[in-house]
C-alpha positions as CSV (number, residue, x, y, z in Angstrom):
1,M,70.4,-10.7,61.9
2,A,68.0,-13.6,61.8
3,T,68.9,-16.9,63.5
4,N,69.2,-20.0,61.5
5,V,65.9,-21.2,63.0
6,E,64.1,-18.1,61.8
7,A,65.7,-18.2,58.4
8,T,64.9,-21.9,57.9
9,S,61.4,-21.5,59.2
10,A,60.8,-18.6,56.8
11,E,62.1,-20.6,53.8
12,I,60.0,-23.6,54.7
13,A,56.9,-21.4,54.9
14,Q,57.8,-19.8,51.5
15,L,58.3,-23.2,49.9
16,H,54.9,-24.4,51.2
17,V,56.3,-27.9,52.0
18,E,55.4,-28.3,55.6
19,D,52.2,-30.2,54.7
20,R,54.0,-32.3,52.0
21,S,56.8,-33.4,54.3
22,P,56.3,-32.5,57.9
23,G,59.1,-34.8,59.2
24,L,61.7,-33.4,56.8
25,A,60.6,-29.8,57.7
26,Q,60.9,-30.6,61.4
27,L,64.3,-32.1,60.9
28,A,65.4,-28.9,59.1
29,L,64.2,-26.8,62.1
30,T,66.0,-29.2,64.6
31,L,69.2,-28.9,62.6
32,A,68.9,-25.1,62.5
33,R,68.4,-25.1,66.2
34,L,71.5,-27.1,66.7
35,L,73.4,-24.8,64.4
36,D,72.4,-21.9,66.5
37,G,73.6,-23.7,69.6
38,E,76.9,-23.4,71.4
39,D,78.6,-26.4,69.9
40,G,82.1,-26.2,68.4
41,A,83.1,-25.4,64.8
42,T,83.4,-29.0,63.7
43,A,79.9,-29.9,65.0
44,K,78.4,-26.8,63.4
45,A,80.1,-27.7,60.1
46,N,78.6,-31.1,60.2
47,V,75.1,-29.8,61.2
48,G,75.3,-27.1,58.5
49,R,76.1,-29.7,55.8
50,E,73.1,-31.8,56.9
51,L,70.8,-28.8,57.0
52,R,71.9,-27.8,53.5
53,A,71.1,-31.4,52.3
54,V,67.7,-31.4,54.0
55,M,66.8,-28.0,52.5
56,V,67.8,-29.3,49.0
57,E,65.3,-32.1,49.4
58,L,62.6,-29.7,50.7
59,R,63.1,-27.4,47.7
60,K,62.6,-30.4,45.4
61,L,59.2,-31.0,47.1
62,A,58.1,-27.4,46.7
63,P,55.2,-27.0,44.3
64,V,56.0,-25.2,41.1
65,A,54.6,-21.7,41.1
66,A,52.8,-20.6,38.0
67,E,54.4,-17.4,37.0
68,T,52.7,-15.2,34.5
69,D,54.1,-12.2,32.8
70,R,52.5,-9.4,30.7
71,V,52.6,-11.4,27.5
72,D,50.8,-14.3,29.2
73,E,48.2,-11.9,30.6
74,L,47.6,-10.4,27.1
75,A,47.3,-13.9,25.5
76,K,44.7,-14.9,28.1
77,K,42.7,-11.7,27.5
78,R,42.8,-12.4,23.8
79,Q,41.7,-16.0,24.3
80,D,38.9,-14.8,26.6
81,G,37.8,-12.3,24.0
82,R,37.6,-15.1,21.4
83,I,35.5,-17.3,23.6
84,R,33.1,-14.4,24.3
85,A,32.9,-13.7,20.6
86,R,32.0,-17.3,19.8
87,R,29.3,-17.3,22.4
88,A,27.7,-14.1,21.1
């Protein structure tokens, strides 16, 4: 099972937010490290709550991925064909 640091680091990498907000990303990793520590349940609950809040903010900063499906691909090919036909 992955540690909280490993899981948090992987999510930050997947979100591509480290360059957008390096301080917030580092805070998330620090909180994850504390969560992996030997502190008591109350401390871990507080740290977990803060980590969750920081990750919510990082997710808001993540760039929106342009997803395409088969219909979008066909529409693009059709449009490209029309452009080529006009040029010919």
